[in-house]
N, C-alpha and C positions, 0 to 999 in steps of 0.2 A: 689256715694254710692246708688242711687235708679234708677238713670235714666236710666238703661240699661231694667230695666221694663218698655214692653206694660203696844161761847159759847151760851146755848141752848137759855136762857131769856132774852139776851142783846136789846136793840134795835136795831128797823131793819133801819141800817144805810148803809149798802152797798147792792148790786143787784148780779146776777149771776156773777161768775168770768169768765165762758166759753162762755155763750150765750148772754147775756142783755149787754153785750160790743158793738154790733155790730146792735141792734136794735133801730129805729128811729121810729117814727109813720109815717106810710106809709099814707098819704089823699093823693086822685085827682094823683096816678103815672100814669104817660107818660112815656110809655117805648119805646125804640129806635125799629123800623121796622124789622121785621123780613126777610129783604129783603138782609140781612147781609150774606155772606158766608167765607169770608175771603179769604185774598190774598194767593197766590203761593209766594213760594221763590225757591232760588238758593241755594240749600241746600250744595254746595262748597263755600260758602260766610257765614259770622257770619250772625245769625239771629238778627233784631234790635228789642229790645225789652225795651219797656219803664214800670218801675214800679214805681204805683202811691202809697205815703206810708202820714203817719197823721203828717207829720214833720210841723216845723216852727209855732206852735200850743203854743198858750197860757198854756197849760197844760203839765207841765211835763212827765207825762205819756204818753199820746201821743207821745213826742217824742222821748220816749225810745222805743217804741213801732217800731215806725218808724226806728230808729237802728236795730231795732232787725230784723226788715223785709229785710231790705237790707242785713243783716250780711246772714239769711238766702238763701236771692237768690245768694249772691255771693258763697255760700259753695257750693248750688247746681251747679252753674256754674263750678267751677272747680272739681267737681266729672262728670262731663260730659265724656263720651267716644263717639267719632265720631259725634260730632255736638261743633260748638262752637255760643256762642250769645254775641252780644254787650252790655250791660244795661247801660240805662241810669237812673236818679231817678228825681222823679218829687214830690215837696212837696204838699199836699191839705189843709194845715191849719186846722189840726185835721179832724173835718169830712163837713169840709165846701160846700156845692155842688157848689156853684159858683165857689172857687177856682178848684174844681176837675173838673169842666166842662173846666176850663181854661188851668190847667195841659194837659189834655185829647187832646186837641187841639191841644196844643203845642207839645205835643209828637208826634202827629202823624204828624204835619207838620215836625218835625224834623227827620221823616223816620221812627218811629215806625210801626213795621208791628201787634202788639198785645198788648196790656195794660194787666201787672199784677198788682192788686188792683182797686180801693182803698177799704178801710176797712169798712165804714159806708154805710148803703144801700142807703139813699138818696144822697152820693155822688157819688155811684156806679152807680146808675142811671143816676141822672147826666151828668156823664162821658161817658155813652152807649149814651146818648141823643146826646150830643154834636159833637160825631162822627157819628152818625146814615148816612149812605149813603158812608161812606170812607173806607167800606168792612176793619173795622178791628174789631176784637172782643177783649171784658174786661172778664178776670177772676177774680173776684171780691173775696176779703176776706170777703165779709157779710156772714151770712149766714141767710137773711130774706127773704123768697121767695118771698115778695112781688115786688122785684125789679128782678125776674129772668125775662128773655125771652127777645127773639128780639137778638141784641148782647151780651149781658151780660147775664155771667155765674157767680152763687157763689161757692165757694168754701168752706167755711165754714160746718161745721157739722150741719143740719138741724134738729130741731123737728120731722119733716117727717120721716126722715132716723131712728130716734131712736126708734120713738114710732111701726114702721113697724116693726124692730127686735127685741124688747121685746116683742110684743103683737106675733109675728110667735112663739118664743121659748116657753112664758108663754101657748099659746093654745098648743104646744106639752105635756105640763105637767096639762095638761085637766081643766085650765082654761080658761073659756070663759063667766063671768060675771063680769064687771068691775065699780066699783064706780070711777069718774074722779074728781081731788081733786085740784083745783086751786085759785093761787092768782088774786085778782082783780086787772090788771095792762095789758100793752099790751102783755108782753111776757105771762103771765099765759094765756090770752088767744087764743094766736098763738098755745098755746101748749096743752092746752083744745081740741080746734079743730084738731090737728095732732093727741092727742088719738083715740078722738072718730071717727076720717075718718079712722084711722087702726082698730082698733075693730071691726069698721062695714066691713071693706072689707075681714076681717080676716071671717068675719061670726060670730063675738062672739057678746055679749050685753051689753052695755052701761045702768047699770040699774039705775043710778042717777049721775046727775052732780052737784056738790058743790062746793060754793067758799066763801073766807074770804078777807077782807080788810087786808092791806100791811102793818099793822104794830102790836106791841104786842099786845096791848089791843083789836084788830081786832079780832087776832087768836083766843083768849081766851075768846072772847063774844060768837064766834061761833064754840067751841068744842064740848059744850052738845049739839046741832043739828046735827053737822055733825056723832057725834058719833052713836045718834039716827037712823040716816038714813041710815047707812052703815050697821047696825044692822041689820034693819027692810030688806034690800033691798035686802040679801043675796049675798052679793058681794064675791066674792071669789078674789079679790084682789082690793087694794085701788092704784088707778096708779095718780101719784102728779105732778107735775110740780114744784114745791118747789126746790128751791136754796141752795147750800152747806152756802153761805156765808150770805142766809138772812132768808127763812121762816123754812128751813130744820130742825132744830136743835129743833125749837120750836114743830113745826106740829109733829115730831115723838118723842118729848115727852108730849106733852099734849095730843095729840088723847090718847095715850096707859093707860098715867094716867086717862084719862076720862072714862077707859071701855071696849076701842074697841080691839078687841081680834085679835094681829100680828100673830097668829096661825091660824085663821080662816081666816084670810083678809089680808094677809101680804101688805106692800109698794111695788109698782114698781116703780122707779123713773125716770124722764124724765131727770133730770141734771147728773152730776156723782157725786159720795158720797166718791172718793178718796182722793179728795182734799184738806181735811183737818184731820190732824191725829184722832181729837177728835170727828169723825161722828163715826167710827167703835166700839165705843164704847156707844153708843146711843141703850139700847136694843130695842127702837122700831125699827131700823133698820136691826136688825137681822133676817137673812133671808128671806130679801127684794131682788128686783130684779133692776139691774142698766147696764149700758155699759161702755166701755172703750175702746179705741183703741188696735189696735195690739200691746202686751208689750213689743214685741219682735224689731220693727221697731222704735216705739216710743221711747226707750231706745239706741235704736243705734244711733239714729239723737241726740238725749240731750248727747251723751258723745261723739260724732263728733265735735256739735258746742261748748261745754265745753274745750274741749281739744285743740280748735283755738280760740275760744274770753275769755276764762276763765272765762266764767259764762254759767249759765245753760239757756236755750234759754226761752222767753216768751211764754206761752201753746198755742198760736196764730201764733208765727213766721212760723211754719213747712209750714203754707199754702203758705207762697212764695216758699218756697222750692220744695213744689207739682208743682208749677204752670210752675216752670222751668224748672221741671222733666218731666212733661208730653212733655212740646215743642221741650224739647234736643231728649228724646226718638221716637215721631215721626219725628224728622229730621235725625237723628242718622240713623233710618230704610230706608234713603233715598226717604222719601215724601217729593214731593214738593208741595203739598196738605197738609203740617204738621199744618198749622193756620187757616184751613177753620172748619167750623162748623161741619159737617161729618166726618174728621181726632177726631177732638176733643172729638166728642162724639163715640168713638169707643168702641163696646161694652165689648169687654175684657179690658180695661179702664187702669189703672196705678199705679204703685208703689210708696208708697207718705210714710212720716215722720210716719202718723198712720196706714198702712195698704195700701190694695189696697183700690181704690175710680176711680170714674169714673162719667164725667159729664155727662146730658143727655140733650135730644134734646128742652125741655122746660125749659134748662137755670137752672134747679137743680142739684143735685149732689146726690151719693149715694156711701156710705165707709162703707168697712168691718169694724163690730163692735163684741167685746167679750162681753157676758153675763155674769155679775159677780154677786155675794153676799156678803155679812156679816155674818160671823159664828166664834163664839167664839174671839170675837174683831179683826179678820182679813180678808182681802178683798179675795175673794175665786173665783177664773173662773171657772164656772161653761160649759162655752163653748166657745173653741177657736173663734179667729175673723177669717174670710173664707182669704184662701190665692188666691185666685179667684173667678170671678163671675160664676154662675151658681150651685155653692155647696149648702152645706146647711148653712144657714145663710142668703141666700140673693136669 
């Protein structure tokens, strides 16, 4: 399909659906050395690819996601034209770094020329380190920038990418004074840093940074202070890291109830607001900004997956499709260097399940995103996702 293209006041019991599932504490990270370039291949023969998934886990959700990753990868292989891939699947017992290292080593011993996965950041790092010096790149499903670099690339959507897209759009609308609002946890802190970097890189101004404990009472006890500082700062927007299944419904209700004017300082969201139907009915989010993937390609993938497997794909499963599609597109072009860092980071990027994306030499990625708002209880696309790199929005 794509391979040819180079409730508001409930206690906070769950965290971000799309982002935090990949986050783990990043302490004393040891990245694989950057000497790795990737192996040459014979494009007339099937490419041996290893898929590392969170299977054989004590958590049913990990095992379900593992199957979704494998399904998406096999769907991508079936859609390839002009390239053949031999896929072998290895379990990592959820996010177990030791098991990921063992699986990566075994995969390379079995002849894998490139690895797709694993999911969690520490597991991805362990896999990369385990095969350092063996000339094999790792295309991880993680979105944790702390583990990107060396022979490890992250395919997951990053806070940096989202923040940059939203600040670029907001700047064109005359917004250049931002209050940054974040929860006091790892994801909140990393999101805060991504937002502040994006604002400063665009020439904008961070007029304040406010945080709150990730509990219902913690948010309520912080509300008056936050609202007062938003008013006094003259912020033209409140850029928040809040997540749909966690703090966002409370933040979007409590702050306007306490007197924050969303007409003067609308919310901008680092996470998606279209994942729960009830969010669009929150008055506090009306007129705010957030991003969504390219809706055309996302729908194509979801429909294709459902028609094949009888159920909708997990939101992260498309990452496995993207990894296969990128490899297949390069190999189909007759590129014997398809698995090298130089080829994988080609500036024109690839067409994936959520639109265009490209891998960067530092191990991060850039994805084309649409900018959306909520108006009259509906999600409205304000600016479509770019279809190629170098155009508006990228």
